[in-house]
C-alpha positions in Angstrom: 0.1 0.1 0.3 2.7 2.6 0.5 4.3 1.4 -2.4 1.3 2.5 -4.3 0.9 5.8 -2.2 4.6 6.8 -3.2 4.5 6.1 -6.5 1.4 8.0 -7.1 2.7 11.3 -5.1 6.2 10.5 -6.6 4.4 10.9 -9.9 2.9 14.3 -9.3 5.9 16.5 -8.3 8.0 14.4 -11.1 7.0 16.8 -13.7 8.3 19.9 -11.7 11.8 20.6 -12.5 11.6 19.6 -16.5 8.0 21.3 -17.3 10.0 24.0 -17.8 12.0 22.3 -20.8 9.0 20.0 -22.0 6.9 23.6 -22.6 10.1 25.9 -23.9 11.8 23.3 -25.6 9.7 20.2 -26.6 6.6 22.2 -27.1 8.2 25.3 -28.3 6.0 27.9 -26.1 7.4 31.1 -25.2 8.8 31.4 -22.1 6.5 33.9 -20.3 3.9 30.9 -21.1 5.8 28.5 -18.2 4.7 29.9 -14.5 0.8 30.1 -15.7 0.9 26.9 -17.4 2.4 25.2 -14.6 -0.1 27.1 -12.1 -3.0 25.9 -14.9 -1.2 21.8 -14.8 -1.2 21.2 -11.3 -4.2 23.2 -10.5 -6.3 20.6 -13.4 -4.9 17.9 -11.6 -5.9 18.6 -8.4 -9.7 19.6 -9.9 -9.8 16.4 -11.4 -8.7 14.4 -8.2 -11.4 16.3 -6.2 -14.4 15.2 -8.2 -13.2 11.7 -9.1 -12.6 10.4 -5.4 -15.9 10.1 -3.9 -17.3 8.5 -7.2 -14.3 5.8 -6.8 -14.8 5.4 -2.7 -18.8 5.0 -3.7 -17.8 2.0 -5.6 -14.9 0.6 -3.5 -16.5 0.3 -0.6 -19.2 -2.2 -2.4 -16.2 -4.2 -3.5 -14.9 -7.2 -1.4 -11.4 -7.6 -3.3 -9.4 -3.9 -2.7 -6.8 -5.5 -5.3 -8.7 -5.3 -8.5 -9.2 -1.3 -8.2 -5.7 -0.6 -7.2 -4.7 -2.4 -10.3 -6.9 -0.7 -12.6 -5.3 2.5 -11.0 -1.8 1.7 -11.6 -2.5 0.7 -14.9 -4.0 4.3 -15.4 -1.1 6.1 -14.2 1.1 4.0 -16.4 -0.7 5.1 -19.3 -0.9 8.6 -17.8 2.8 9.1 -17.2 3.6 7.2 -21.0 1.5 10.2 -22.8 3.1 12.9 -20.3 6.4 11.7 -21.3 5.4 11.7 -25.4 3.4 15.1 -25.3 4.3 17.0 -28.2 1.1 19.2 -27.8 -0.8 21.0 -24.9 -3.7 18.8 -25.5 -1.7 15.7 -25.1 0.0 16.8 -21.9 -3.4 17.7 -19.9 -5.0 14.9 -20.9 -2.4 12.5 -19.6 -2.3 14.3 -16.3 -5.8 14.1 -16.0 -5.1 10.2 -16.4 -2.8 10.7 -13.9 -4.8 12.4 -11.6 -8.3 10.1 -11.8 -5.7 6.8 -11.4 -3.7 8.5 -8.6 -7.2 9.9 -6.2 -8.1 5.6 -6.8 -4.8 4.7 -5.5 -4.9 7.0 -2.4 -8.8 6.1 -1.5 -8.3 2.4 -2.2 -4.7 2.3 -0.5 -5.9 3.7 2.7 -8.7 2.4 2.8 -6.7 -1.2 2.9 -4.6 0.4 5.6 -7.8 0.8 7.8 -8.9 -2.2 7.3 -5.6 -4.0 8.5 -4.5 -1.3 11.0 -6.4 -1.2 15.1 -7.1 2.5 15.6 -4.5 2.1 18.8 -1.4 2.0 16.1 -3.0 4.6 13.9 -0.8 7.4 14.3 2.4 5.3 13.8 1.1 3.3 10.7 -0.2 6.9 9.4 3.1 8.4 10.4 4.9 5.6 8.0 2.6 5.9 5.6 3.2 9.6 5.3 6.9 9.3 5.4 6.3 7.4 1.4 3.3 9.8 0.7 6.6 12.8 1.6 9.0 11.2 0.0 6.8 11.1 -3.4 5.9 14.5 -3.3 9.1 15.9 -2.8 11.0 12.9 -3.7 9.8 13.4 -7.4 11.1 16.5 -8.2 15.1 16.0 -6.1 14.9 12.9 -8.8 13.2 14.0 -11.5 16.1 16.9 -11.4 18.8 15.7 -10.9 18.2 12.9 -13.7 17.2 15.3 -16.3 20.5 17.3 -15.7 22.8 14.6 -15.4 21.4 11.7 -17.8 18.9 13.7 -20.1 15.3 13.6 -20.9 14.2 10.2 -21.8 16.7 8.6 -18.6 14.5 10.4 -16.5 11.2 9.4 -17.5 12.4 5.6 -16.9 12.5 6.3 -13.2 9.0 6.7 -12.8 7.6 4.2 -15.2 9.8 1.4 -13.6 8.9 2.6 -10.1 5.2 2.1 -11.8 6.0 -1.4 -13.2 7.3 -2.7 -9.9 4.0 -1.2 -8.1 2.1 -3.3 -10.4 4.3 -6.4 -9.5 3.8 -5.7 -5.7 -0.3 -5.3 -6.3 -0.5 -9.2 -7.9 1.5 -10.3 -4.4 -0.5 -8.3 -2.3 -2.6 -10.1 0.6 -6.0 -8.1 1.2 -6.6 -7.6 4.9 -10.3 -9.0 3.9 -9.5 -12.1 2.1 -8.2 -13.1 5.8 -11.3 -11.8 7.7 -14.2 -11.4 6.3 -15.9 -9.2 8.5 -15.9 -6.1 8.9 -12.7 -3.5 9.5 -14.7 -2.6 12.7 -15.4 -6.3 13.4 -12.7 -8.0 12.7 -12.7 -10.3 15.9 -16.3 -11.4 16.2 -15.5 -12.4 19.7 -14.7 -9.5 21.1 -18.1 -7.7 20.7 -21.1 -10.9 20.3 -23.8 -8.1 21.7 -23.4 -6.2 18.8 -23.8 -9.4 16.3 -26.7 -11.2 18.5 -28.4 -8.4 19.1 -28.9 -8.5 15.3 -29.9 -12.2 14.6 -32.2 -14.2 16.4 -31.3 -17.5 17.3 -27.4 -16.7 16.6 -24.4 -17.9 19.0 -21.2 -15.8 19.4 -19.8 -19.5 18.2 -21.5 -18.9 14.6 -20.0 -15.0 13.9 -18.7 -16.0 10.7 -22.0 -17.1 9.7 -23.9 -14.9 11.5 -22.0 -11.6 9.5 -22.4 -13.1 6.1 -26.1 -13.2 6.9 -26.4 -9.5 8.1 -24.0 -8.7 4.9 -27.1 -9.8 2.8 -29.3 -7.8 4.6 -27.7 -4.8 5.8 -27.3 -2.7 2.8 -31.5 -1.9 2.8 -30.6 -0.6 5.9 -31.4 3.9 5.5 -28.5 4.8 7.3 -25.6 3.0 4.2 -27.2 5.1 1.7 -24.6 7.0 -0.5 -25.0 10.6 1.2 -25.5 9.4 4.8 -21.8 8.5 5.5 -21.2 12.6 4.8 -24.2 13.8 6.8 -23.5 11.9 9.6 -19.6 12.8 10.2 -19.3 16.2 8.7 -21.7 16.8 12.1 -18.6 16.6 13.9 -16.1 19.9 14.1 -13.3 17.2 14.8 -13.6 16.4 11.1 -14.2 19.8 9.9 -11.0 20.7 12.0 -8.8 17.8 10.6 -10.1 18.1 7.2 -8.7 21.9 7.3 -5.7 21.0 8.6 -5.3 18.7 5.7 -6.5 21.8 3.2 -3.7 23.4 4.6 -1.2 20.9 4.4 -1.4 20.1 1.0 -1.5 23.7 -0.4 1.0 24.4 1.1 3.1 21.5 -0.1 1.6 22.2 -3.8 2.6 25.8 -3.5 6.1 24.6 -3.1 6.4 22.7 -6.7 4.7 25.5 -7.9 6.8 28.4 -6.9 10.2 27.3 -5.3 11.6 26.7 -9.1 10.8 30.0 -10.5 11.6 31.7 -7.5 15.2 30.0 -6.7 16.1 30.4 -10.4 15.3 34.3 -9.8 17.1 34.8 -6.7 19.9 32.8 -6.7 20.6 30.9 -10.3 20.0 27.7 -9.6 19.3 25.1 -12.3 17.0 21.6 -11.5 20.0 19.7 -9.6 19.8 22.2 -6.9 16.4 22.9 -6.9 16.0 19.3 -6.7 18.5 19.4 -3.8 16.2 21.5 -2.0 13.4 19.0 -2.5 15.4 16.6 -0.7 16.0 19.2 2.3 11.9 18.8 2.4 11.5 15.6 2.3 14.6 13.6 4.6 13.4 14.6 8.1 9.6 13.1 7.0 11.5 9.7 6.0 13.6 9.5 8.8 11.4 10.5 11.6 7.9 9.9 10.4 7.4 6.8 12.3 8.8 8.2 15.3 6.6 11.2 15.7 3.6 9.1 14.6 4.4 7.2 18.1 3.9 10.7 19.5 0.7 11.1 17.8 -0.4 7.7 19.5 0.6 8.4 23.0 -0.4 12.5 23.0 -3.1 12.6 20.6 -3.5 15.2 17.5 -4.4 18.1 19.5 -1.0 19.3 20.5 1.2 18.0 18.2 -0.5 19.7 15.3 -0.8 23.1 17.0 2.8 23.0 17.8 3.7 21.8 13.9 1.4 24.4 12.5 2.4 26.9 14.9 6.6 26.3 13.9 5.4 26.2 10.7 5.0 30.1 10.7 8.1 31.7 11.3 9.9 29.4 9.3 8.1 30.2 6.3 8.4 34.1 6.8 12.1 33.3 7.4 12.3 31.6 3.8 10.4 34.6 2.2 13.2 37.3 3.1 16.3 35.0 2.4 17.7 36.1 -1.2 15.4 39.5 -1.1 17.9 42.7 -1.1 15.8 44.6 1.3 17.0 42.6 4.1 20.3 43.1 4.1 21.4 40.9 6.7 20.0 37.8 4.6 20.3 39.5 1.1 23.6 38.1 0.3 23.7 35.2 -1.9 25.8 32.9 -0.2 24.4 33.2 3.4 20.7 33.5 1.6 21.3 30.3 0.1 22.5 28.3 3.3 19.7 29.9 5.6 17.1 29.0 3.0 18.6 25.5 3.4 18.0 25.2 6.9 14.5 26.8 6.5 13.3 23.7 4.0 15.1 21.3 6.7 12.9 23.1 9.5 9.8 22.8 7.6 10.5 19.1 6.3 10.8 18.5 10.3 7.6 20.0 11.8 5.8 19.2 8.9 5.6 16.0 9.8 3.7 17.0 13.0 0.4 17.6 10.7 0.9 15.4 8.2 -2.2 12.8 8.0 -3.9 14.5 11.2 -7.0 14.7 9.0 -7.2 11.3 7.9 -6.7 10.1 11.5 -9.4 12.4 13.1 -12.1 11.3 10.7 -11.0 7.7 11.3 -11.3 8.2 14.9 -14.6 9.8 14.5 -16.0 6.8 12.1 -14.7 4.1 14.4 -16.4 5.7 17.2 -19.7 6.1 15.5 -19.8 2.3 14.0 -18.5 1.1 17.6 -22.0 2.2 18.7 -23.7 1.4 15.6 -21.5 -1.7 13.7 -23.5 -1.2 10.3 -24.1 2.6 10.4 -22.3 3.0 6.9 -23.5 -0.4 5.7 -22.0 -4.1 6.0 -19.0 -2.9 4.2 -18.0 -0.1 6.6 -16.6 3.2 5.5 -13.2 2.7 5.3 -12.8 3.8 1.6 -15.6 7.3 2.3 -13.2 7.9 5.1 -10.4 8.5 2.5 -12.3 9.7 -0.4 -13.1 12.8 2.0 -9.8 13.0 3.1 -8.7 12.8 -1.0 -11.1 15.3 -1.8 -10.0 17.9 0.6 -6.5 17.3 -0.2 -7.2 17.6 -4.4 -8.9 20.8 -3.0 -5.4 22.1 -1.6 -3.7 20.7 -4.6 -5.8 23.0 -7.1 -6.2 25.9 -4.9 -2.0 25.9 -3.6 -1.0 26.5 -7.0 -3.5 28.9 -7.7 -3.2 31.0 -4.9 0.4 30.8 -4.8 1.2 31.7 -8.5 -1.3 34.8 -8.3 0.5 35.6 -5.0 3.9 35.0 -6.6 3.2 36.6 -9.4 1.5 39.9 -8.1 3.3 40.7 -4.8 6.5 38.3 -4.9 7.3 34.7 -2.7 8.1 36.8 0.5 4.6 38.3 1.2 3.6 35.0 -0.7 5.3 33.2 2.5 3.8 35.8 5.1 0.2 35.1 3.9 0.4 31.1 4.4 2.6 31.9 7.6 -0.7 33.9 8.9 -3.0 30.6 7.6 -0.9 28.2 9.8 -1.3 30.5 12.7 -5.2 30.3 12.5 -5.0 26.6 11.9 -2.6 26.2 15.2 -5.4 27.6 17.3 -8.2 25.6 15.5 -6.0 22.6 15.9 -5.6 23.1 19.9 -9.5 24.3 20.1 -10.9 21.0 18.3 -8.4 18.3 17.5 -8.4 15.1 20.0 -6.1 14.9 22.8 -4.9 11.9 24.4 -6.1 9.0 23.3 -8.7 6.8 26.0 -8.7 2.9 24.5 -11.3 1.5 23.5 -12.5 -2.0 25.3 -12.3 -3.9 22.2 -8.7 -2.4 21.4 -7.5 -3.5 25.7 -8.6 -7.0 24.9 -6.7 -6.8 21.8 
């Protein structure tokens, strides 16, 4: 599952350092169109994911086998990537990105649903931290690898990397053992004997020892229950302020990360005269802390809850963004020197990569917590197959919305007011997000009865 998430996010950012060459060299477009087209391309990618994710989740929650949707998604990613690499016109380039976006949404929704089916709530923070390490590696590793491979080896050797990753991912999906194949009961009752009261109350004459047959009987009947209607899931979970806060954190995260992809190459080229290789190394500075510290920081969430880590993460992000915005700016002499500016900018990127670990994945974890609380009260509130896919489709919709508005806002601010003021705007939003997180997100988790017995 983590390989699929890595591949999808890797493909999203891989294009960043070589897109200017594709637009100006292969497509023979005027350089003045590069920045607007870059913003448009990433905005379209986010918008398509925003629209497609709920549809994908609706059908994914109706199937017992998640392997087939994952394979279809990866095949679509491969086709879209090949179209982008071969593109000699804007039409083909945009169609390829649309294929990548739809397939990427499917990989996110189904991949995270597999994780939700397999992981108990007490380990969700650690597992999500590890998964987000792979996601982070893909988001910022894509531009890094793309820039290094393109500058050192050329265009087609660079594209061989994502195509190879996709082939390996398809092979991994073919040998994947799906959690539902091991336990046919819904994800919230993988241990049938841990909650016999919930099943026996629904089926007259059945004993806990016949829980497997009972679950099968209920699975056949429960789709007719009104609470499993397609829109009922969203009506129920969106009544929770915790859910809205978690989704706002996710929106802010994706907006900020996508703004880096949109504006950093142009800013670093203008401020320091950097090419693809050093720009790619800046994305490495942003990525490396997450790869190393994702798991340990996730364990902190498991112990302390989401509230304090998320609030601290957003609060510390604000000054780092402001400091990063003034590096290389001649209006600030103490950081205006190019050599000092380069060093300070690199340190800011490493710092951002570290503190953002505290906020990544918080929205999905909070939504999962709320859904499992509701399912503990009524195991079939979201239908016989549960709501795992819809949990992560909601997260994917919000993440895609951030990927849509992030390039739009950052591109507009970058062109109108510059990189420094753009970062100040994002810093103010981070402070507001820290306040919301401290107010509404879950604090120290209380172990449930079922988990304490597990």
